[in-house]
BALUM-71902 format. One line per 8 residues: number of its first residue (from 0); their letters; for each residue z, y, x of N, C-alpha, C, O. Coordinates in steps of 0.02 Angstrom, whole numbers, plus 50000, padded with zeros to 5 digits. Example, Ala and Ser with C-alpha at 12.3 -4.5 7.8 and 13.67 -1.06 7.14 Angstrom:
% BALUM-71902
0> as> 50390/49716/50660/50390/49775/50615/50390/49835/50660/50423/49834/50712 ~ 50354/49888/50642/50357/49947/50684/50394/50002/50645/50402/50057/50670
END
This chain:
% BALUM-71902
0> xxxxxxxx> 53427/54937/54455/53488/54928/54405/53550/54934/54445/53566/54895/54490 ~ 53584/54986/54426/53652/54993/54458/53699/54937/54427/53697/54921/54368 ~ 53740/54908/54475/53789/54859/54451/53855/54879/54471/53863/54901/54528 ~ 53903/54874/54430/53978/54885/54440/54015/54848/54398/54028/54867/54341 ~ 54039/54785/54427/54080/54738/54384/54145/54723/54423/54150/54718/54484 ~ 54193/54716/54377/54260/54696/54411/54290/54644/54365/54283/54647/54304 ~ 54326/54593/54397/54369/54548/54365/54440/54542/54400/54451/54552/54459 ~ 54483/54526/54355/54554/54530/54375/54583/54463/54350/54561/54435/54299
8> xxxxxxxx> 54631/54438/54387/54671/54378/54368/54738/54376/54402/54747/54383/54462 ~ 54787/54365/54356/54859/54351/54383/54871/54291/54419/54852/54241/54389 ~ 54897/54281/54476/54909/54224/54509/54981/54219/54526/55010/54266/54554 ~ 55011/54167/54511/55090/54155/54521/55112/54146/54595/55157/54108/54610 ~ 55081/54180/54637/55101/54178/54713/55106/54246/54735/55086/54292/54699 ~ 55132/54256/54790/55140/54322/54830/55075/54346/54845/55027/54308/54850 ~ 55068/54413/54854/55000/54441/54883/54990/54419/54951/54934/54409/54974 ~ 55052/54410/54991/55041/54385/55058/55003/54321/55059/54956/54314/55097
16> xxxxxxxx> 55025/54270/55016/54991/54201/55007/54928/54200/54990/54888/54163/55020 ~ 54906/54246/54935/54841/54245/54906/54800/54279/54955/54748/54251/54971 ~ 54815/54333/54981/54770/54378/55027/54756/54335/55091/54699/54332/55114 ~ 54808/54304/55118/54795/54261/55184/54735/54215/55171/54688/54211/55212 ~ 54737/54180/55112/54676/54134/55104/54617/54167/55078/54562/54150/55099 ~ 54625/54214/55033/54556/54247/55013/54521/54287/55061/54459/54290/55064 ~ 54565/54322/55104/54532/54363/55154/54509/54328/55221/54483/54357/55268 ~ 54522/54260/55217/54489/54225/55277/54418/54200/55263/54409/54152/55226
24> xxxxxxxx> 54375/54229/55288/54304/54212/55281/54286/54136/55289/54234/54116/55263 ~ 54322/54099/55319/54318/54026/55329/54328/53989/55268/54309/53930/55266 ~ 54360/54019/55214/54373/53985/55147/54322/54016/55097/54328/54001/55038 ~ 54272/54057/55116/54230/54084/55066/54197/54034/55029/54195/54039/54968 ~ 54171/53986/55057/54126/53927/55016/54173/53888/54971/54150/53858/54922 ~ 54241/53888/54988/54287/53846/54941/54293/53873/54879/54300/53834/54832 ~ 54292/53935/54869/54315/53967/54806/54268/54024/54775/54277/54049/54720 ~ 54217/54039/54817/54168/54094/54791/54100/54059/54768/54066/54024/54806
32> xxxxxxxx> 54086/54070/54709/54027/54044/54677/53960/54055/54717/53940/54110/54736 ~ 53929/53997/54728/53864/54004/54756/53863/54001/54832/53814/53978/54862 ~ 53915/54022/54862/53916/54029/54944/53918/53955/54968/53963/53916/54952 ~ 53866/53938/55009/53866/53875/55048/53901/53882/55115/53942/53841/55134 ~ 53883/53938/55152/53913/53948/55221/53930/54021/55228/53901/54065/55197 ~ 53979/54031/55271/53998/54094/55291/54019/54085/55368/54055/54039/55388 ~ 53993/54134/55405/54000/54136/55478/54018/54211/55503/53991/54262/55482 ~ 54063/54207/55546/54083/54273/55578/54034/54285/55630/54033/54250/55681
40> xxxxxxxx> 53992/54332/55621/53929/54339/55667/53944/54398/55718/53919/54401/55774 ~ 53987/54445/55691/54011/54501/55739/54081/54511/55732/54106/54526/55678 ~ 54116/54503/55789/54193/54520/55789/54208/54589/55780/54168/54634/55793 ~ 54272/54599/55755/54289/54674/55756/54297/54696/55824/54303/54653/55868 ~ 54299/54761/55839/54299/54786/55908/54364/54763/55944/54364/54755/56005 ~ 54418/54752/55908/54481/54720/55940/54481/54650/55937/54535/54622/55949 ~ 54423/54612/55921/54417/54544/55926/54435/54513/55855/54473/54542/55816 ~ 54408/54458/55841/54420/54420/55777/54398/54453/55716/54352/54493/55719
48> xxxxxxxx> 54429/54440/55659/54408/54470/55596/54448/54531/55580/54509/54529/55585 ~ 54418/54583/55561/54457/54644/55543/54406/54706/55535/54347/54691/55525 ~ 54421/54767/55538/54377/54823/55530/54318/54820/55569/54327/54818/55630 ~ 54258/54819/55548/54196/54819/55587/54167/54755/55600/54112/54751/55627 ~ 54204/54694/55578/54180/54639/55588/54122/54622/55543/54116/54658/55493 ~ 54080/54576/55552/54020/54557/55509/54022/54483/55496/54027/54442/55542 ~ 54016/54466/55430/54014/54397/55408/53945/54386/55377/53924/54424/55334 ~ 53908/54333/55398/53842/54315/55373/53855/54263/55322/53884/54212/55341
56> xxxxxxxx> 53836/54269/55256/53847/54222/55204/53772/54195/55177/53724/54233/55167 ~ 53770/54134/55169/53704/54103/55134/53734/54078/55068/53780/54037/55066 ~ 53706/54103/55016/53725/54088/54950/53664/54074/54908/53608/54092/54926 ~ 53676/54040/54847/53626/54034/54798/53645/54066/54731/53700/54057/54704 ~ 53592/54109/54704/53612/54147/54641/53545/54145/54601/53492/54163/54627 ~ 53550/54122/54538/53484/54114/54494/53437/54078/54531/53378/54095/54532 ~ 53460/54024/54563/53411/53976/54596/53372/54009/54663/53323/53983/54689 ~ 53400/54065/54682/53371/54089/54751/53421/54091/54798/53480/54106/54787
64> xxxxxxxx> 53392/54071/54864/53429/54070/54920/53442/54143/54941/53393/54179/54940 ~ 53502/54172/54961/53514/54233/54980/53550/54236/55043/53608/54214/55043 ~ 53525/54259/55096/53561/54269/55159/53580/54341/55165/53537/54384/55159 ~ 53648/54356/55177/53662/54429/55184/53719/54435/55235/53757/54389/55251 ~ 53720/54495/55258/53777/54511/55309/53821/54563/55277/53796/54613/55251 ~ 53886/54553/55278/53936/54601/55256/53974/54625/55311/53993/54586/55355 ~ 53987/54695/55314/54023/54725/55364/54093/54743/55331/54098/54768/55275 ~ 54144/54727/55371/54208/54749/55342/54214/54825/55352/54212/54849/55409
72> xxxxxxxx> 54222/54863/55296/54225/54935/55298/54299/54960/55280/54319/55017/55291 ~ 54337/54911/55254/54411/54923/55242/54452/54868/55245/54436/54818/55213 ~ 54508/54867/55282/54547/54808/55298/54619/54821/55299/54643/54846/55350 ~ 54656/54805/55247/54726/54825/55241/54762/54762/55214/54783/54760/55156 ~ 54768/54708/55257/54802/54648/55225/54874/54663/55211/54902/54703/55249 ~ 54910/54636/55159/54882/54594/55108/54855/54625/55047/54847/54595/54993 ~ 54839/54692/55059/54823/54734/54994/54742/54728/54979/54720/54707/54925 ~ 54700/54748/55033/54635/54758/55018/54584/54742/55073/54595/54756/55132
80> xxxxxxxx> 54527/54711/55051/54472/54695/55096/54413/54720/55063/54398/54699/55007 ~ 54374/54770/55098/54320/54800/55074/54259/54785/55122/54263/54793/55183 ~ 54203/54762/55090/54145/54743/55132/54081/54772/55102/54073/54777/55041 ~ 54039/54790/55146/53976/54819/55118/53916/54778/55156/53922/54759/55214 ~ 53861/54769/55117/53805/54736/55149/53770/54781/55200/53760/54840/55187 ~ 53753/54756/55256/53715/54788/55305/53646/54751/55316/53603/54774/55353 ~ 53640/54695/55281/53574/54652/55289/53578/54603/55225/53626/54569/55208 ~ 53519/54606/55197/53508/54561/55132/53464/54594/55087/53437/54649/55098
88> xxxxxxxx> 53455/54553/55029/53405/54571/54981/53419/54637/54940/53374/54667/54911 ~ 53479/54656/54938/53500/54715/54898/53566/54743/54928/53607/54708/54957 ~ 53572/54814/54917/53635/54849/54937/53694/54819/54895/53689/54817/54834 ~ 53748/54798/54927/53806/54770/54892/53874/54796/54920/53879/54806/54981 ~ 53923/54808/54881/53985/54832/54907/54041/54793/54869/54051/54803/54810 ~ 54075/54752/54901/54128/54706/54870/54197/54726/54896/54210/54730/54956 ~ 54243/54738/54845/54311/54751/54859/54362/54696/54834/54358/54680/54775 ~ 54405/54669/54870/54453/54621/54855/54515/54659/54858/54527/54694/54907
96> xxxxxxxx> 54561/54654/54801/54623/54688/54797/54679/54636/54784/54668/54590/54744 ~ 54735/54640/54813/54790/54597/54796/54859/54640/54792/54892/54660/54840 ~ 54875/54649/54723/54935/54692/54712/55000/54653/54687/54991/54609/54645 ~ 55051/54664/54704/55108/54625/54677/55122/54651/54605/55117/54709/54588 ~ 55141/54596/54565/55154/54603/54498/55205/54559/54477/55188/54502/54458 ~ 55273/54577/54476/55323/54534/54469/55331/54486/54521/55333/54509/54578 ~ 55337/54421/54513/55339/54377/54569/55266/54351/54586/55258/54303/54622 ~ 55220/54383/54560/55147/54361/54572/55100/54411/54600/55121/54461/54629
104> xxxxxxxx> 55040/54401/54594/54991/54449/54620/54936/54462/54565/54920/54418/54525 ~ 54912/54518/54564/54851/54537/54521/54800/54540/54574/54798/54585/54616 ~ 54755/54486/54570/54693/54481/54613/54633/54511/54579/54620/54496/54521 ~ 54595/54554/54613/54538/54577/54578/54480/54579/54626/54491/54589/54685 ~ 54420/54569/54604/54359/54575/54639/54314/54631/54606/54304/54632/54545 ~ 54290/54672/54644/54242/54725/54614/54175/54717/54656/54176/54715/54718 ~ 54121/54712/54622/54056/54709/54652/54013/54770/54629/54006/54783/54569 ~ 53984/54808/54679/53948/54864/54655/53882/54856/54695/53883/54832/54752
112> xxxxxxxx> 53826/54876/54667/53761/54868/54705/53702/54895/54666/53709/54929/54614 ~ 53646/54879/54693/53579/54897/54660/53531/54837/54667/53500/54821/54717 ~ 53532/54804/54604/53497/54739/54605/53420/54751/54579/53385/54702/54566 ~ 53396/54815/54572/53339/54833/54541/53274/54799/54573/53229/54784/54535 ~ 53269/54788/54634/53220/54771/54671/53215/54694/54674/53162/54664/54663 ~ 53272/54663/54691/53273/54591/54707/53274/54555/54637/53235/54507/54627 ~ 53316/54576/54590/53322/54540/54527/53293/54577/54468/53324/54576/54415 ~ 53235/54611/54474/53205/54647/54419/53208/54611/54355/53231/54638/54305
120> xxxxxxxx> 53183/54550/54353/53175/54508/54294/53245/54499/54258/53253/54507/54198 ~ 53291/54481/54301/53357/54467/54274/53399/54530/54263/53457/54519/54247 ~ 53381/54587/54269/53417/54649/54273/53462/54651/54211/53521/54660/54222 ~ 53441/54644/54147/53483/54657/54091/53537/54606/54098/53594/54625/54081 ~ 53528/54542/54120/53584/54489/54124/53627/54495/54186/53681/54465/54189 ~ 53605/54532/54235/53643/54534/54300/53718/54547/54290/53760/54508/54312 ~ 53731/54600/54257/53810/54612/54249/53844/54557/54217/53900/54543/54237 ~ 53817/54523/54170/53856/54471/54136/53858/54408/54178/53909/54374/54175
128> xxxxxxxx> 53809/54389/54217/53812/54336/54266/53862/54355/54321/53905/54313/54337 ~ 53860/54410/54347/53909/54427/54402/53977/54423/54375/54021/54395/54407 ~ 53986/54451/54318/54060/54450/54287/54080/54386/54276/54140/54374/54286 ~ 54036/54335/54252/54054/54268/54241/54076/54235/54307/54129/54204/54311 ~ 54033/54243/54361/54043/54217/54424/54113/54243/54454/54155/54207/54481 ~ 54119/54307/54445/54190/54334/54478/54243/54298/54443/54286/54271/54477 ~ 54245/54294/54376/54296/54260/54341/54306/54186/54365/54363/54164/54372 ~ 54255/54152/54377/54254/54086/54408/54287/54084/54477/54327/54042/54497
136> xxxxxxxx> 54263/54139/54514/54291/54144/54580/54371/54154/54582/54405/54125/54623 ~ 54393/54190/54543/54471/54208/54536/54502/54139/54512/54552/54116/54541 ~ 54470/54106/54457/54505/54041/54429/54503/53994/54493/54553/53960/54504 ~ 54454/53990/54531/54450/53939/54580/54494/53956/54643/54519/53911/54677 ~ 54501/54023/54655/54554/54044/54701/54627/54022/54677/54666/53997/54717 ~ 54642/54029/54619/54701/54012/54592/54713/53934/54596/54768/53911/54614 ~ 54660/53893/54579/54666/53827/54580/54674/53796/54649/54707/53745/54658 ~ 54640/53830/54699/54646/53809/54773/54722/53821/54792/54753/53778/54824
144> xxxxxx> 54747/53874/54773/54812/53894/54797/54877/53864/54765/54929/53854/54795 ~ 54867/53850/54701/54919/53825/54651/54914/53756/54625/54965/53726/54608 ~ 54854/53730/54620/54843/53666/54591/54835/53678/54516/54822/53630/54481 ~ 54842/53739/54490/54836/53748/54418/54764/53735/54396/54717/53757/54429 ~ 54755/53699/54338/54692/53682/54315/54666/53718/54255/54609/53707/54234 ~ 54705/53761/54226/54687/53796/54162/54658/53862/54172/54641/53896/54123
END
């Protein structure tokens, strides 16, 4: 089952502020649905986090534990972070974008992948569930950064 889902939210902070937090893998578990841990397991060629770095995440989705590794394939702070799975239950491609809009930021997350083997049974619901979780991710990101509760 091909998956291509995107969610967007306006956040009343600068792209620099939003991206600095959201692009830092050490915060993944604080605002991303289901992620319990994230660890920088391979540094970028120049050291630290950046193009070529790999982050290992442990998450739970539909009651299943998922361990996967994402490699940074695009890194242009504060505008874009693009990551592709190199290990895990299904091929996945995640793109985070942060664009200036007035005095704020249009934050978006796009997830593409193929869940046909790992989530065969949930296939028809997969897009709906991922869309809902991405919406919650962006809501929680805003709450973390601004204290907004709505």
